[in-house]
C-alpha positions in Angstrom: 42.2 134.7 104.3 43.9 134.9 107.7 46.5 137.6 108.4 48.9 134.9 109.3 49.1 133.7 105.7 49.8 137.2 104.2 53.0 138.1 102.3 55.5 140.8 103.3 55.3 144.1 101.5 51.6 143.8 100.5 48.7 145.8 101.9 45.5 144.4 103.3 42.1 145.5 104.6 40.6 144.0 107.8 37.3 142.2 107.1 36.6 140.6 110.5 38.2 139.8 113.9 37.4 136.3 115.2 38.8 136.8 118.7 36.9 137.0 121.9 37.3 138.3 125.4 40.5 140.1 126.4 42.3 139.3 123.2 39.5 140.9 121.1 39.8 144.1 123.2 43.6 144.0 123.0 43.4 143.9 119.2 40.9 146.8 119.1 43.1 148.8 121.4 46.1 148.3 119.0 44.0 149.6 116.1 42.8 146.4 114.5 39.3 147.4 113.5 37.1 146.3 110.6 37.9 148.4 107.5 41.4 149.4 108.7 44.2 149.0 106.2 47.6 147.6 107.1 50.9 146.5 105.5 52.9 143.4 106.4 56.4 144.7 107.0 58.3 141.5 107.7 58.3 138.2 109.6 60.9 136.9 112.1 63.3 134.3 110.8 61.1 131.4 112.0 58.0 133.3 110.7 56.7 134.1 114.2 56.0 136.9 115.1 55.2 139.2 112.2 55.6 143.0 112.1 52.7 145.1 110.7 52.2 148.7 110.0 48.7 149.9 110.9 47.6 153.6 111.5 51.3 154.6 111.1 52.3 152.4 114.0 54.6 149.4 113.8 53.1 146.4 115.7 54.2 142.8 116.2 51.7 140.0 116.4 52.1 136.3 117.0 50.9 134.0 114.2 48.3 132.6 116.5 46.8 136.0 117.0 47.2 137.0 113.4 45.3 133.8 112.4 42.1 135.3 114.1 42.1 138.4 111.8 40.4 138.0 108.4 41.8 140.3 105.7 41.5 140.9 102.0 44.1 142.1 99.5 44.0 145.8 98.5 
């Protein structure tokens, strides 16, 4: 499942990142690596962007970016 479809308050594990180029390296720099666990904290009122907690950092991502990250429920 894509990260953009995940529910708030649940934890997930990253399976794969389907981005390329600069966006791929941006996601890696922010801590989105295969095997990392994260929690969806909340979504903005119109569901974009979403706030995530990964490696004890709070990060916001656009839904279009989150769609490129495949996750599984923990």
